[in-house]
C-alpha positions in Angstrom: 0.2 0.0 0.1 1.6 3.1 -1.2 0.4 6.3 0.4 0.1 9.4 -1.9 -2.0 12.6 -2.0 -5.8 11.9 -2.0 -7.7 13.5 -4.9 -11.2 15.0 -4.2 -14.1 13.1 -5.0 -16.5 14.5 -7.6 -20.3 14.4 -7.1 -22.5 13.2 -9.7 -24.8 15.7 -11.6 -28.0 13.8 -10.3 -26.7 14.4 -6.6 -26.2 18.0 -7.3 -29.6 18.5 -9.0 -31.3 16.9 -5.9 -29.3 19.4 -3.6 -30.3 22.4 -5.9 -33.9 21.5 -6.1 -35.4 22.6 -2.9 -33.9 26.0 -3.3 -35.5 26.6 -6.7 -38.9 25.3 -5.4 -38.9 27.4 -2.7 -38.1 30.4 -4.7 -40.9 29.5 -7.4 -43.4 28.8 -4.4 -43.2 32.3 -2.8 -44.7 34.5 -5.6 -47.4 32.1 -6.3 -48.4 32.1 -2.6 -48.4 35.8 -2.6 -50.7 35.9 -5.8 -53.1 33.3 -4.3 -53.4 35.7 -1.3 -54.0 38.7 -3.6 -56.6 36.9 -5.4 -58.4 35.9 -2.3 -58.1 39.4 -1.0 -59.6 40.8 -4.2 -62.2 38.3 -4.1 -63.4 39.3 -0.6 -63.2 43.1 -1.7 -65.4 42.3 -4.8 -67.8 40.6 -2.3 -67.7 43.7 0.1 -68.3 45.9 -2.6 -71.2 43.9 -3.8 -72.7 43.9 -0.4 -72.1 47.8 -0.2 -74.0 48.1 -3.4 -76.7 46.2 -2.0 -76.9 48.3 1.1 -76.7 51.4 -1.0 -79.6 50.2 -3.3 -81.5 49.4 0.0 -80.9 52.7 1.2 -81.7 54.5 -1.8 -85.1 52.7 -1.8 -85.6 53.6 1.8 -84.9 57.2 0.7 -87.1 57.3 -2.3 -89.9 56.0 0.3 -89.0 58.5 2.6 -89.2 61.3 0.3 -92.5 60.1 -0.8 -93.9 60.0 2.8 -92.3 63.4 3.3 -94.2 64.9 0.2 -97.2 63.3 1.8 -96.9 64.8 5.0 -95.8 68.3 3.4 -99.2 68.1 1.4 -101.2 67.4 4.7 -99.4 70.1 6.5 -100.5 72.4 3.9 -103.9 71.2 4.2 -103.5 71.6 8.1 -102.4 75.1 7.6 -105.4 75.8 5.8 -107.3 74.2 8.5 -105.4 76.0 11.2 -106.1 79.5 9.6 -109.9 78.4 9.4 -109.8 77.3 13.1 -107.9 80.3 14.0 -110.5 82.6 12.4 -113.6 80.7 13.9 -111.8 80.8 17.4 -111.4 84.6 17.0 -115.1 84.7 16.2 -115.9 82.8 19.3 -114.0 84.8 21.5 -115.7 88.1 20.2 -119.2 86.3 20.8 -117.8 85.1 24.1 -116.9 88.7 25.3 -120.1 90.1 23.9 -122.2 87.3 25.8 -120.2 88.0 28.9 -120.9 91.7 28.5 -124.7 91.0 28.1 -124.9 88.7 30.9 -123.4 91.2 33.0 -125.6 94.0 31.9 -128.6 91.5 32.3 -127.4 90.4 35.8 -127.2 94.2 36.8 -130.8 94.7 35.6 -131.9 91.7 37.6 -130.2 92.9 40.6 -131.9 96.4 40.1 -135.2 95.0 39.5 -135.1 92.8 42.6 -134.1 95.4 45.0 -136.4 98.2 43.5 -139.2 95.6 44.3 -138.0 95.7 47.9 -137.6 99.3 48.0 -140.7 99.4 50.2 -139.5 96.7 52.7 -137.5 96.9 56.1 -136.0 94.0 57.8 -136.6 93.9 61.7 -134.2 91.6 63.7 -134.6 90.7 67.6 -138.4 90.1 67.7 -138.8 86.5 69.6 -140.2 83.5 67.8 -143.7 82.5 68.4 -144.8 86.0 69.5 -147.2 86.2 66.6 -149.3 83.1 67.4 -150.9 84.9 70.3 -153.8 86.2 68.4 -151.7 89.0 67.0 -151.2 89.2 63.1 -147.9 90.2 61.5 -148.8 93.7 60.5 -150.5 94.5 64.0 -147.2 93.1 65.7 -144.8 95.2 63.6 -147.0 98.3 64.2 -146.8 97.8 68.0 -143.0 97.3 67.9 -142.7 100.6 66.0 -145.0 102.6 68.1 -143.0 101.3 71.2 -139.6 101.8 69.8 -139.8 104.9 67.6 -141.1 108.4 68.2 -143.7 108.0 65.5 -146.4 110.9 65.8 -148.9 109.2 63.6 -148.0 105.5 63.7 -151.9 104.8 62.9 -151.2 106.4 59.4 -148.6 103.9 58.7 -149.9 101.0 56.5 -148.3 97.5 56.7 -149.0 95.2 53.6 -147.7 92.1 55.2 -145.1 91.0 57.3 -143.6 87.5 57.7 -140.4 85.7 59.1 -137.7 84.8 56.5 -138.4 81.4 54.8 -136.2 79.0 56.8 -136.6 76.5 59.4 -137.5 77.6 63.0 -134.3 77.9 64.9 -134.0 76.4 68.7 -134.7 78.6 71.6 -131.2 79.4 72.3 -130.3 80.7 68.9 -131.0 84.1 67.2 -134.8 84.5 65.8 -135.5 84.7 62.3 -135.7 88.4 60.8 -139.3 89.8 60.1 -139.6 91.1 56.5 -142.1 94.0 56.6 -143.8 95.5 53.4 -145.0 99.0 53.7 -147.6 100.6 51.4 -145.7 103.8 51.0 -141.8 104.2 50.3 -142.1 107.7 52.5 -143.2 105.6 55.7 -140.2 103.2 54.9 -137.4 105.9 55.0 -139.2 107.9 58.0 -138.7 104.5 59.9 -135.1 104.2 58.9 -134.3 107.7 59.4 -135.8 107.6 63.3 -134.2 104.1 63.7 -130.7 106.0 62.9 -131.6 109.0 65.0 -132.5 106.9 68.2 -129.7 104.6 68.1 -130.4 101.6 70.1 -133.9 100.5 70.1 -135.5 98.2 72.9 -138.6 96.3 72.8 -139.8 94.2 76.0 -136.0 94.0 77.1 -134.8 92.8 73.8 -132.7 94.6 71.5 -134.5 95.4 68.1 -132.5 96.6 65.0 -134.3 97.8 61.8 -132.3 97.8 58.4 -133.4 98.3 54.7 -134.4 95.1 52.9 -132.1 94.3 50.1 -130.6 91.3 48.1 -127.9 89.2 49.4 -125.4 90.4 46.7 -126.1 94.0 47.3 -125.7 93.6 50.9 -122.4 92.0 50.5 -121.2 95.0 48.2 -122.5 97.6 50.6 -120.8 95.7 53.3 -117.4 96.5 51.8 -117.7 100.0 52.9 -118.0 99.2 56.5 -114.4 100.2 57.3 -114.8 103.3 55.2 -117.8 104.5 57.1 -116.1 103.9 60.6 -113.1 106.2 59.1 -115.7 108.7 58.2 -116.8 108.7 61.7 -113.4 109.1 63.1 -112.7 111.9 61.0 -116.1 113.8 61.8 -117.0 113.5 57.9 -120.9 113.8 56.7 -121.5 110.6 54.6 -124.1 108.8 52.9 -124.2 105.2 51.6 -126.4 105.8 48.4 -128.4 103.1 46.2 -126.8 100.7 45.0 -123.5 100.9 46.6 -122.1 104.6 46.3 -120.4 106.4 49.2 -120.9 110.0 49.2 -118.6 112.1 51.4 -118.3 115.8 52.2 -114.6 116.9 52.3 -113.9 120.6 52.9 -117.4 121.5 51.7 -117.0 119.4 48.5 -119.0 116.2 47.8 -117.0 113.2 46.6 -118.4 109.8 45.3 -116.8 106.6 45.8 -117.8 103.4 44.3 -114.6 101.6 45.4 -113.9 101.2 49.0 -110.2 100.6 48.6 -110.0 104.0 46.8 -112.1 105.9 49.3 -110.1 104.4 52.5 -106.9 105.7 50.6 -108.4 109.1 50.0 -109.5 109.3 53.5 -106.1 108.1 55.0 -104.5 111.1 53.4 -106.7 113.5 55.3 -105.4 114.8 58.8 -106.9 113.1 61.8 -108.5 115.8 64.2 -108.0 113.4 67.0 -104.3 113.3 66.7 -104.1 117.2 66.2 -105.8 117.9 69.5 -103.6 115.5 71.4 -100.5 117.5 69.9 -97.2 116.0 69.7 -95.9 113.8 72.2 -92.4 113.9 73.8 
């Protein structure tokens, strides 16, 4: 065995091709995979675009339907505007009619009140007469003439003619309560005025130990309206002013020789409060 230099062994061409094949295959398979991915991506995009187009078509259909409905609504609104104008005109007419009817009703109510109170202009209302005293063989007119003759300084009481006299129409109260008033209708208005004037001049009236009061007869509404001047009348008495509450409810006051008329009690009390108080002037300033 001789030893010498070893020459390199050459590989066969088939082996070399086998060794180089995977590298070439990997280089050729890379672009194909990317192309496949691009194709898949484009197909997905195409499907998305088709879906978007379908959605847009649906939206367009909805918008067309909405436009149609809006057009119908606008047409109806146009009709409603006409109906609204018609209703506003009718409401305006109704308001005018209501104002006219309200004014007419107020005038009619004032006339009814005036008629009712004028029908009572010969009446007086007597308070304090005990219950049941009429049943002792004494009629209402005779009883009232007796009361007037005993309470008032009537020179000719026999000349006073009483048409009728009766209690107010309500249930008879118990003995411990105030008796019902007696409504008296006189034949002449002058007799009624004379009785009221004498009752004011005498002041407190007494009959059989009981206090008797005499007032003019009037409707409940007018009585409430005249009652509003109570504070004003008290103020007039404090100031020493001459006053008179005229029909229906007008206060006439004489201030510095001038007659003033007030239909509103608040206006009257404001005017009277501006006047100097004689009681305070007499007292003088206090330290």
